[in-house]
LUMBAMI-374768 format. One record per residue (C-alpha): residue in one letter; x, y, z; residue number from 1. Coordinates in nm, 3 decimals. Example, Ala and Ser with C-alpha at 12.3 -4.5 7.8 and 13.67 -1.06 7.14 Angstrom:
2
<pt><resn>A</resn><px>1.230</px><py>-0.450</py><pz>0.780</pz><resi>1</resi></pt>
<pt><resn>S</resn><px>1.367</px><py>-0.106</py><pz>0.714</pz><resi>2</resi></pt>
This chain:
218
<pt><resn>M</resn><px>-4.442</px><py>-15.250</py><pz>3.871</pz><resi>1</resi></pt>
<pt><resn>K</resn><px>-4.425</px><py>-15.119</py><pz>4.149</pz><resi>2</resi></pt>
<pt><resn>L</resn><px>-4.727</px><py>-14.865</py><pz>4.118</pz><resi>3</resi></pt>
<pt><resn>F</resn><px>-4.979</px><py>-15.098</py><pz>4.040</pz><resi>4</resi></pt>
<pt><resn>K</resn><px>-4.870</px><py>-15.332</py><pz>4.310</pz><resi>5</resi></pt>
<pt><resn>L</resn><px>-4.916</px><py>-15.097</py><pz>4.630</pz><resi>6</resi></pt>
<pt><resn>S</resn><px>-5.229</px><py>-15.028</py><pz>4.434</pz><resi>7</resi></pt>
<pt><resn>L</resn><px>-5.380</px><py>-15.398</py><pz>4.414</pz><resi>8</resi></pt>
<pt><resn>F</resn><px>-5.282</px><py>-15.384</py><pz>4.821</pz><resi>9</resi></pt>
<pt><resn>I</resn><px>-5.470</px><py>-15.070</py><pz>4.865</pz><resi>10</resi></pt>
<pt><resn>V</resn><px>-5.805</px><py>-15.271</py><pz>4.718</pz><resi>11</resi></pt>
<pt><resn>I</resn><px>-5.745</px><py>-15.585</py><pz>4.826</pz><resi>12</resi></pt>
<pt><resn>I</resn><px>-5.650</px><py>-15.416</py><pz>5.229</pz><resi>13</resi></pt>
<pt><resn>A</resn><px>-5.964</px><py>-15.221</py><pz>5.205</pz><resi>14</resi></pt>
<pt><resn>A</resn><px>-6.208</px><py>-15.418</py><pz>5.011</pz><resi>15</resi></pt>
<pt><resn>M</resn><px>-6.159</px><py>-15.671</py><pz>5.362</pz><resi>16</resi></pt>
<pt><resn>T</resn><px>-6.221</px><py>-15.420</py><pz>5.555</pz><resi>17</resi></pt>
<pt><resn>S</resn><px>-6.536</px><py>-15.299</py><pz>5.417</pz><resi>18</resi></pt>
<pt><resn>C</resn><px>-6.747</px><py>-15.646</py><pz>5.436</pz><resi>19</resi></pt>
<pt><resn>A</resn><px>-7.135</px><py>-15.566</py><pz>5.460</pz><resi>20</resi></pt>
<pt><resn>S</resn><px>-7.270</px><py>-15.670</py><pz>5.830</pz><resi>21</resi></pt>
<pt><resn>G</resn><px>-7.496</px><py>-15.940</py><pz>5.852</pz><resi>22</resi></pt>
<pt><resn>Y</resn><px>-7.809</px><py>-15.801</py><pz>6.077</pz><resi>23</resi></pt>
<pt><resn>R</resn><px>-7.942</px><py>-16.022</py><pz>6.417</pz><resi>24</resi></pt>
<pt><resn>T</resn><px>-8.327</px><py>-15.971</py><pz>6.470</pz><resi>25</resi></pt>
<pt><resn>I</resn><px>-8.408</px><py>-15.788</py><pz>6.814</pz><resi>26</resi></pt>
<pt><resn>T</resn><px>-8.674</px><py>-15.911</py><pz>7.000</pz><resi>27</resi></pt>
<pt><resn>P</resn><px>-8.739</px><py>-15.620</py><pz>7.320</pz><resi>28</resi></pt>
<pt><resn>Q</resn><px>-8.977</px><py>-15.891</py><pz>7.518</pz><resi>29</resi></pt>
<pt><resn>N</resn><px>-8.745</px><py>-16.145</py><pz>7.554</pz><resi>30</resi></pt>
<pt><resn>L</resn><px>-8.435</px><py>-15.928</py><pz>7.653</pz><resi>31</resi></pt>
<pt><resn>N</resn><px>-8.221</px><py>-15.955</py><pz>7.978</pz><resi>32</resi></pt>
<pt><resn>Y</resn><px>-8.310</px><py>-15.546</py><pz>8.090</pz><resi>33</resi></pt>
<pt><resn>I</resn><px>-8.028</px><py>-15.437</py><pz>8.337</pz><resi>34</resi></pt>
<pt><resn>S</resn><px>-8.139</px><py>-15.083</py><pz>8.378</pz><resi>35</resi></pt>
<pt><resn>T</resn><px>-8.434</px><py>-15.015</py><pz>8.578</pz><resi>36</resi></pt>
<pt><resn>N</resn><px>-8.650</px><py>-14.646</py><pz>8.685</pz><resi>37</resi></pt>
<pt><resn>V</resn><px>-8.981</px><py>-14.571</py><pz>8.806</pz><resi>38</resi></pt>
<pt><resn>N</resn><px>-9.113</px><py>-14.271</py><pz>8.786</pz><resi>39</resi></pt>
<pt><resn>D</resn><px>-9.506</px><py>-14.135</py><pz>8.740</pz><resi>40</resi></pt>
<pt><resn>G</resn><px>-9.623</px><py>-14.460</py><pz>8.819</pz><resi>41</resi></pt>
<pt><resn>V</resn><px>-9.494</px><py>-14.660</py><pz>8.520</pz><resi>42</resi></pt>
<pt><resn>T</resn><px>-9.185</px><py>-14.880</py><pz>8.523</pz><resi>43</resi></pt>
<pt><resn>L</resn><px>-8.910</px><py>-14.849</py><pz>8.297</pz><resi>44</resi></pt>
<pt><resn>E</resn><px>-8.674</px><py>-15.096</py><pz>8.162</pz><resi>45</resi></pt>
<pt><resn>Y</resn><px>-8.407</px><py>-14.984</py><pz>7.836</pz><resi>46</resi></pt>
<pt><resn>K</resn><px>-8.143</px><py>-15.196</py><pz>7.696</pz><resi>47</resi></pt>
<pt><resn>Y</resn><px>-7.865</px><py>-15.010</py><pz>7.558</pz><resi>48</resi></pt>
<pt><resn>D</resn><px>-7.576</px><py>-15.172</py><pz>7.327</pz><resi>49</resi></pt>
<pt><resn>L</resn><px>-7.793</px><py>-15.344</py><pz>7.092</pz><resi>50</resi></pt>
<pt><resn>L</resn><px>-7.591</px><py>-15.382</py><pz>6.758</pz><resi>51</resi></pt>
<pt><resn>D</resn><px>-7.287</px><py>-15.446</py><pz>6.629</pz><resi>52</resi></pt>
<pt><resn>K</resn><px>-7.045</px><py>-15.441</py><pz>6.345</pz><resi>53</resi></pt>
<pt><resn>K</resn><px>-7.175</px><py>-15.164</py><pz>6.088</pz><resi>54</resi></pt>
<pt><resn>Y</resn><px>-7.479</px><py>-15.096</py><pz>6.238</pz><resi>55</resi></pt>
<pt><resn>E</resn><px>-7.323</px><py>-14.979</py><pz>6.613</pz><resi>56</resi></pt>
<pt><resn>K</resn><px>-7.004</px><py>-14.825</py><pz>6.411</pz><resi>57</resi></pt>
<pt><resn>K</resn><px>-7.313</px><py>-14.631</py><pz>6.252</pz><resi>58</resi></pt>
<pt><resn>E</resn><px>-7.424</px><py>-14.515</py><pz>6.625</pz><resi>59</resi></pt>
<pt><resn>T</resn><px>-7.062</px><py>-14.407</py><pz>6.696</pz><resi>60</resi></pt>
<pt><resn>K</resn><px>-7.100</px><py>-14.196</py><pz>6.367</pz><resi>61</resi></pt>
<pt><resn>R</resn><px>-7.407</px><py>-14.074</py><pz>6.365</pz><resi>62</resi></pt>
<pt><resn>G</resn><px>-7.484</px><py>-14.012</py><pz>6.742</pz><resi>63</resi></pt>
<pt><resn>V</resn><px>-7.776</px><py>-14.236</py><pz>6.771</pz><resi>64</resi></pt>
<pt><resn>K</resn><px>-7.820</px><py>-14.480</py><pz>6.998</pz><resi>65</resi></pt>
<pt><resn>L</resn><px>-8.089</px><py>-14.767</py><pz>6.956</pz><resi>66</resi></pt>
<pt><resn>V</resn><px>-8.259</px><py>-14.849</py><pz>7.292</pz><resi>67</resi></pt>
<pt><resn>A</resn><px>-8.494</px><py>-15.153</py><pz>7.373</pz><resi>68</resi></pt>
<pt><resn>I</resn><px>-8.750</px><py>-15.040</py><pz>7.622</pz><resi>69</resi></pt>
<pt><resn>S</resn><px>-9.033</px><py>-15.180</py><pz>7.834</pz><resi>70</resi></pt>
<pt><resn>I</resn><px>-9.308</px><py>-15.014</py><pz>7.939</pz><resi>71</resi></pt>
<pt><resn>T</resn><px>-9.487</px><py>-15.144</py><pz>8.226</pz><resi>72</resi></pt>
<pt><resn>N</resn><px>-9.841</px><py>-14.851</py><pz>8.310</pz><resi>73</resi></pt>
<pt><resn>N</resn><px>-9.940</px><py>-14.871</py><pz>8.702</pz><resi>74</resi></pt>
<pt><resn>T</resn><px>-10.146</px><py>-14.592</py><pz>8.698</pz><resi>75</resi></pt>
<pt><resn>D</resn><px>-10.501</px><py>-14.512</py><pz>8.654</pz><resi>76</resi></pt>
<pt><resn>R</resn><px>-10.578</px><py>-14.433</py><pz>8.300</pz><resi>77</resi></pt>
<pt><resn>D</resn><px>-10.413</px><py>-14.561</py><pz>7.996</pz><resi>78</resi></pt>
<pt><resn>L</resn><px>-10.150</px><py>-14.356</py><pz>7.875</pz><resi>79</resi></pt>
<pt><resn>M</resn><px>-10.069</px><py>-14.323</py><pz>7.462</pz><resi>80</resi></pt>
<pt><resn>F</resn><px>-9.690</px><py>-14.325</py><pz>7.396</pz><resi>81</resi></pt>
<pt><resn>G</resn><px>-9.574</px><py>-14.047</py><pz>7.236</pz><resi>82</resi></pt>
<pt><resn>K</resn><px>-9.857</px><py>-13.838</py><pz>7.358</pz><resi>83</resi></pt>
<pt><resn>D</resn><px>-9.955</px><py>-13.906</py><pz>7.736</pz><resi>84</resi></pt>
<pt><resn>L</resn><px>-9.629</px><py>-14.032</py><pz>7.850</pz><resi>85</resi></pt>
<pt><resn>T</resn><px>-9.275</px><py>-14.011</py><pz>7.698</pz><resi>86</resi></pt>
<pt><resn>V</resn><px>-8.839</px><py>-14.068</py><pz>7.791</pz><resi>87</resi></pt>
<pt><resn>S</resn><px>-8.632</px><py>-13.780</py><pz>7.961</pz><resi>88</resi></pt>
<pt><resn>Y</resn><px>-8.330</px><py>-13.894</py><pz>8.120</pz><resi>89</resi></pt>
<pt><resn>E</resn><px>-8.258</px><py>-13.924</py><pz>8.456</pz><resi>90</resi></pt>
<pt><resn>N</resn><px>-8.125</px><py>-13.514</py><pz>8.540</pz><resi>91</resi></pt>
<pt><resn>G</resn><px>-8.426</px><py>-13.397</py><pz>8.400</pz><resi>92</resi></pt>
<pt><resn>K</resn><px>-8.317</px><py>-13.335</py><pz>8.059</pz><resi>93</resi></pt>
<pt><resn>D</resn><px>-8.543</px><py>-13.470</py><pz>7.712</pz><resi>94</resi></pt>
<pt><resn>V</resn><px>-8.472</px><py>-13.678</py><pz>7.498</pz><resi>95</resi></pt>
<pt><resn>F</resn><px>-8.511</px><py>-13.685</py><pz>7.125</pz><resi>96</resi></pt>
<pt><resn>I</resn><px>-8.691</px><py>-13.978</py><pz>7.032</pz><resi>97</resi></pt>
<pt><resn>M</resn><px>-8.655</px><py>-14.044</py><pz>6.665</pz><resi>98</resi></pt>
<pt><resn>E</resn><px>-8.919</px><py>-14.117</py><pz>6.432</pz><resi>99</resi></pt>
<pt><resn>Y</resn><px>-8.866</px><py>-14.497</py><pz>6.315</pz><resi>100</resi></pt>
<pt><resn>D</resn><px>-8.769</px><py>-14.435</py><pz>5.950</pz><resi>101</resi></pt>
<pt><resn>K</resn><px>-8.513</px><py>-14.180</py><pz>6.086</pz><resi>102</resi></pt>
<pt><resn>T</resn><px>-8.295</px><py>-14.463</py><pz>6.302</pz><resi>103</resi></pt>
<pt><resn>F</resn><px>-8.372</px><py>-14.635</py><pz>5.987</pz><resi>104</resi></pt>
<pt><resn>T</resn><px>-8.228</px><py>-14.397</py><pz>5.755</pz><resi>105</resi></pt>
<pt><resn>S</resn><px>-7.940</px><py>-14.297</py><pz>6.009</pz><resi>106</resi></pt>
<pt><resn>L</resn><px>-7.801</px><py>-14.626</py><pz>6.130</pz><resi>107</resi></pt>
<pt><resn>K</resn><px>-7.809</px><py>-14.869</py><pz>5.754</pz><resi>108</resi></pt>
<pt><resn>Q</resn><px>-7.536</px><py>-14.981</py><pz>5.528</pz><resi>109</resi></pt>
<pt><resn>S</resn><px>-7.482</px><py>-14.811</py><pz>5.235</pz><resi>110</resi></pt>
<pt><resn>P</resn><px>-7.512</px><py>-15.139</py><pz>4.984</pz><resi>111</resi></pt>
<pt><resn>L</resn><px>-7.415</px><py>-14.932</py><pz>4.698</pz><resi>112</resi></pt>
<pt><resn>T</resn><px>-7.025</px><py>-14.841</py><pz>4.885</pz><resi>113</resi></pt>
<pt><resn>H</resn><px>-6.974</px><py>-15.233</py><pz>4.824</pz><resi>114</resi></pt>
<pt><resn>L</resn><px>-6.934</px><py>-15.153</py><pz>4.425</pz><resi>115</resi></pt>
<pt><resn>F</resn><px>-6.631</px><py>-15.008</py><pz>4.583</pz><resi>116</resi></pt>
<pt><resn>Y</resn><px>-6.486</px><py>-15.426</py><pz>4.462</pz><resi>117</resi></pt>
<pt><resn>L</resn><px>-6.539</px><py>-15.379</py><pz>4.111</pz><resi>118</resi></pt>
<pt><resn>L</resn><px>-6.188</px><py>-15.220</py><pz>4.134</pz><resi>119</resi></pt>
<pt><resn>L</resn><px>-6.099</px><py>-15.581</py><pz>4.171</pz><resi>120</resi></pt>
<pt><resn>S</resn><px>-6.180</px><py>-15.640</py><pz>3.829</pz><resi>121</resi></pt>
<pt><resn>P</resn><px>-5.839</px><py>-15.568</py><pz>3.586</pz><resi>122</resi></pt>
<pt><resn>V</resn><px>-5.686</px><py>-15.824</py><pz>3.836</pz><resi>123</resi></pt>
<pt><resn>N</resn><px>-5.487</px><py>-16.084</py><pz>3.682</pz><resi>124</resi></pt>
<pt><resn>L</resn><px>-5.353</px><py>-16.409</py><pz>3.845</pz><resi>125</resi></pt>
<pt><resn>Y</resn><px>-5.039</px><py>-16.455</py><pz>3.669</pz><resi>126</resi></pt>
<pt><resn>V</resn><px>-4.833</px><py>-16.890</py><pz>3.657</pz><resi>127</resi></pt>
<pt><resn>T</resn><px>-4.493</px><py>-16.853</py><pz>3.576</pz><resi>128</resi></pt>
<pt><resn>K</resn><px>-4.311</px><py>-17.224</py><pz>3.510</pz><resi>129</resi></pt>
<pt><resn>V</resn><px>-4.078</px><py>-17.426</py><pz>3.277</pz><resi>130</resi></pt>
<pt><resn>N</resn><px>-4.184</px><py>-17.622</py><pz>3.001</pz><resi>131</resi></pt>
<pt><resn>S</resn><px>-4.017</px><py>-17.936</py><pz>2.877</pz><resi>132</resi></pt>
<pt><resn>F</resn><px>-3.719</px><py>-17.751</py><pz>2.668</pz><resi>133</resi></pt>
<pt><resn>G</resn><px>-3.599</px><py>-17.574</py><pz>2.976</pz><resi>134</resi></pt>
<pt><resn>H</resn><px>-3.792</px><py>-17.233</py><pz>2.874</pz><resi>135</resi></pt>
<pt><resn>T</resn><px>-3.993</px><py>-17.005</py><pz>3.124</pz><resi>136</resi></pt>
<pt><resn>E</resn><px>-4.356</px><py>-16.925</py><pz>3.030</pz><resi>137</resi></pt>
<pt><resn>T</resn><px>-4.601</px><py>-16.727</py><pz>3.176</pz><resi>138</resi></pt>
<pt><resn>S</resn><px>-4.979</px><py>-16.760</py><pz>3.217</pz><resi>139</resi></pt>
<pt><resn>S</resn><px>-5.263</px><py>-16.517</py><pz>3.324</pz><resi>140</resi></pt>
<pt><resn>F</resn><px>-5.604</px><py>-16.564</py><pz>3.428</pz><resi>141</resi></pt>
<pt><resn>P</resn><px>-5.820</px><py>-16.246</py><pz>3.511</pz><resi>142</resi></pt>
<pt><resn>I</resn><px>-5.887</px><py>-16.362</py><pz>3.840</pz><resi>143</resi></pt>
<pt><resn>G</resn><px>-6.047</px><py>-16.011</py><pz>3.877</pz><resi>144</resi></pt>
<pt><resn>L</resn><px>-6.323</px><py>-16.027</py><pz>3.674</pz><resi>145</resi></pt>
<pt><resn>I</resn><px>-6.538</px><py>-16.321</py><pz>3.830</pz><resi>146</resi></pt>
<pt><resn>L</resn><px>-6.325</px><py>-16.208</py><pz>4.211</pz><resi>147</resi></pt>
<pt><resn>G</resn><px>-6.427</px><py>-15.799</py><pz>4.208</pz><resi>148</resi></pt>
<pt><resn>P</resn><px>-6.874</px><py>-15.826</py><pz>4.018</pz><resi>149</resi></pt>
<pt><resn>G</resn><px>-6.870</px><py>-16.184</py><pz>4.305</pz><resi>150</resi></pt>
<pt><resn>L</resn><px>-6.778</px><py>-15.971</py><pz>4.584</pz><resi>151</resi></pt>
<pt><resn>A</resn><px>-6.966</px><py>-15.643</py><pz>4.494</pz><resi>152</resi></pt>
<pt><resn>A</resn><px>-7.275</px><py>-15.772</py><pz>4.388</pz><resi>153</resi></pt>
<pt><resn>G</resn><px>-7.244</px><py>-16.073</py><pz>4.753</pz><resi>154</resi></pt>
<pt><resn>N</resn><px>-7.156</px><py>-15.786</py><pz>4.903</pz><resi>155</resi></pt>
<pt><resn>M</resn><px>-7.483</px><py>-15.596</py><pz>4.860</pz><resi>156</resi></pt>
<pt><resn>I</resn><px>-7.726</px><py>-15.873</py><pz>4.895</pz><resi>157</resi></pt>
<pt><resn>V</resn><px>-7.561</px><py>-15.920</py><pz>5.222</pz><resi>158</resi></pt>
<pt><resn>A</resn><px>-7.614</px><py>-15.546</py><pz>5.351</pz><resi>159</resi></pt>
<pt><resn>S</resn><px>-7.969</px><py>-15.536</py><pz>5.150</pz><resi>160</resi></pt>
<pt><resn>N</resn><px>-8.078</px><py>-15.823</py><pz>5.333</pz><resi>161</resi></pt>
<pt><resn>S</resn><px>-7.983</px><py>-15.737</py><pz>5.644</pz><resi>162</resi></pt>
<pt><resn>N</resn><px>-8.085</px><py>-15.350</py><pz>5.579</pz><resi>163</resi></pt>
<pt><resn>S</resn><px>-8.431</px><py>-15.526</py><pz>5.528</pz><resi>164</resi></pt>
<pt><resn>S</resn><px>-8.446</px><py>-15.689</py><pz>5.835</pz><resi>165</resi></pt>
<pt><resn>F</resn><px>-8.361</px><py>-15.409</py><pz>6.027</pz><resi>166</resi></pt>
<pt><resn>K</resn><px>-8.635</px><py>-15.228</py><pz>5.918</pz><resi>167</resi></pt>
<pt><resn>K</resn><px>-8.881</px><py>-15.447</py><pz>5.999</pz><resi>168</resi></pt>
<pt><resn>D</resn><px>-8.792</px><py>-15.498</py><pz>6.369</pz><resi>169</resi></pt>
<pt><resn>L</resn><px>-8.837</px><py>-15.147</py><pz>6.406</pz><resi>170</resi></pt>
<pt><resn>M</resn><px>-9.135</px><py>-15.057</py><pz>6.161</pz><resi>171</resi></pt>
<pt><resn>E</resn><px>-9.253</px><py>-15.430</py><pz>6.444</pz><resi>172</resi></pt>
<pt><resn>N</resn><px>-9.122</px><py>-15.236</py><pz>6.726</pz><resi>173</resi></pt>
<pt><resn>N</resn><px>-9.245</px><py>-14.879</py><pz>6.661</pz><resi>174</resi></pt>
<pt><resn>L</resn><px>-9.406</px><py>-14.748</py><pz>7.027</pz><resi>175</resi></pt>
<pt><resn>Q</resn><px>-9.477</px><py>-14.355</py><pz>6.861</pz><resi>176</resi></pt>
<pt><resn>G</resn><px>-9.901</px><py>-14.350</py><pz>6.905</pz><resi>177</resi></pt>
<pt><resn>T</resn><px>-9.935</px><py>-14.708</py><pz>7.044</pz><resi>178</resi></pt>
<pt><resn>L</resn><px>-10.158</px><py>-14.679</py><pz>7.372</pz><resi>179</resi></pt>
<pt><resn>I</resn><px>-10.050</px><py>-14.850</py><pz>7.723</pz><resi>180</resi></pt>
<pt><resn>K</resn><px>-10.332</px><py>-14.942</py><pz>7.933</pz><resi>181</resi></pt>
<pt><resn>K</resn><px>-10.328</px><py>-14.991</py><pz>8.262</pz><resi>182</resi></pt>
<pt><resn>G</resn><px>-10.193</px><py>-15.295</py><pz>8.401</pz><resi>183</resi></pt>
<pt><resn>E</resn><px>-10.048</px><py>-15.341</py><pz>8.089</pz><resi>184</resi></pt>
<pt><resn>T</resn><px>-9.706</px><py>-15.332</py><pz>7.938</pz><resi>185</resi></pt>
<pt><resn>K</resn><px>-9.570</px><py>-15.283</py><pz>7.640</pz><resi>186</resi></pt>
<pt><resn>H</resn><px>-9.203</px><py>-15.346</py><pz>7.451</pz><resi>187</resi></pt>
<pt><resn>G</resn><px>-9.021</px><py>-15.162</py><pz>7.186</pz><resi>188</resi></pt>
<pt><resn>L</resn><px>-8.716</px><py>-15.003</py><pz>7.032</pz><resi>189</resi></pt>
<pt><resn>I</resn><px>-8.705</px><py>-14.591</py><pz>6.982</pz><resi>190</resi></pt>
<pt><resn>G</resn><px>-8.347</px><py>-14.447</py><pz>6.872</pz><resi>191</resi></pt>
<pt><resn>I</resn><px>-8.262</px><py>-14.183</py><pz>7.029</pz><resi>192</resi></pt>
<pt><resn>R</resn><px>-8.043</px><py>-13.841</py><pz>6.955</pz><resi>193</resi></pt>
<pt><resn>T</resn><px>-7.674</px><py>-13.938</py><pz>7.203</pz><resi>194</resi></pt>
<pt><resn>D</resn><px>-7.343</px><py>-13.996</py><pz>7.168</pz><resi>195</resi></pt>
<pt><resn>S</resn><px>-7.353</px><py>-14.133</py><pz>7.578</pz><resi>196</resi></pt>
<pt><resn>Y</resn><px>-7.579</px><py>-14.390</py><pz>7.777</pz><resi>197</resi></pt>
<pt><resn>E</resn><px>-7.743</px><py>-14.156</py><pz>8.009</pz><resi>198</resi></pt>
<pt><resn>A</resn><px>-7.996</px><py>-14.349</py><pz>8.246</pz><resi>199</resi></pt>
<pt><resn>L</resn><px>-8.346</px><py>-14.301</py><pz>8.142</pz><resi>200</resi></pt>
<pt><resn>Q</resn><px>-8.641</px><py>-14.258</py><pz>8.314</pz><resi>201</resi></pt>
<pt><resn>P</resn><px>-9.033</px><py>-14.256</py><pz>8.229</pz><resi>202</resi></pt>
<pt><resn>V</resn><px>-9.226</px><py>-13.927</py><pz>8.207</pz><resi>203</resi></pt>
<pt><resn>V</resn><px>-9.638</px><py>-13.877</py><pz>8.244</pz><resi>204</resi></pt>
<pt><resn>K</resn><px>-9.755</px><py>-13.558</py><pz>8.115</pz><resi>205</resi></pt>
<pt><resn>P</resn><px>-10.052</px><py>-13.449</py><pz>8.330</pz><resi>206</resi></pt>
<pt><resn>I</resn><px>-10.410</px><py>-13.407</py><pz>8.170</pz><resi>207</resi></pt>
<pt><resn>S</resn><px>-10.426</px><py>-13.062</py><pz>8.036</pz><resi>208</resi></pt>
<pt><resn>E</resn><px>-10.778</px><py>-12.851</py><pz>8.148</pz><resi>209</resi></pt>
<pt><resn>T</resn><px>-10.908</px><py>-12.866</py><pz>7.826</pz><resi>210</resi></pt>
<pt><resn>T</resn><px>-10.894</px><py>-13.229</py><pz>7.781</pz><resi>211</resi></pt>
<pt><resn>T</resn><px>-11.053</px><py>-13.233</py><pz>8.116</pz><resi>212</resi></pt>
<pt><resn>K</resn><px>-11.349</px><py>-13.030</py><pz>8.000</pz><resi>213</resi></pt>
<pt><resn>K</resn><px>-11.348</px><py>-13.234</py><pz>7.690</pz><resi>214</resi></pt>
<pt><resn>E</resn><px>-11.440</px><py>-13.526</py><pz>7.875</pz><resi>215</resi></pt>
<pt><resn>I</resn><px>-11.695</px><py>-13.352</py><pz>8.095</pz><resi>216</resi></pt>
<pt><resn>A</resn><px>-11.841</px><py>-13.171</py><pz>7.837</pz><resi>217</resi></pt>
<pt><resn>P</resn><px>-12.245</px><py>-13.302</py><pz>7.818</pz><resi>218</resi></pt>
């Protein structure tokens, strides 16, 4: 009996601390950017700490940071993000920008982990009372059959819906391959491989001689 109670206590505590997290939609164009860096005729504004709860924990666990960025092209030519324009750390080190699907895979919740709640299924609720004859009677109710599957299903739905919203945000705000015309500002979300919050800067790649020759060829 003591072992059963201890096991039940562990299961309940684990269940209470492993609830699925909701997701708060991120709109990069509506954020208040505090960090700004201007380089090579391009203004980069950026913001870390966009996620919370389970998604924030995944950032720490996986060594990935989701960053919202705002890029203003003040050069005299159009720039394609990921080709003509990229991002580096302020100290000159390269920034590894992940594809949006890799970012999603690294930071998403795992709905199947909530099947753990099914371990509550065997739990019974015991009620003891004294009848009219003064005898003690004990009855049981299989509360676990409701609690276990209910918690499992509910949390799996929350996790799946949150993941869908998260993935949608990453897709709609994916800047890779986006053309930023001169004088234009674009906003987006990028996932980067890092454990820190280092300062970022924009980097404009020079037009190569090959590209120049192709452009001026008759």
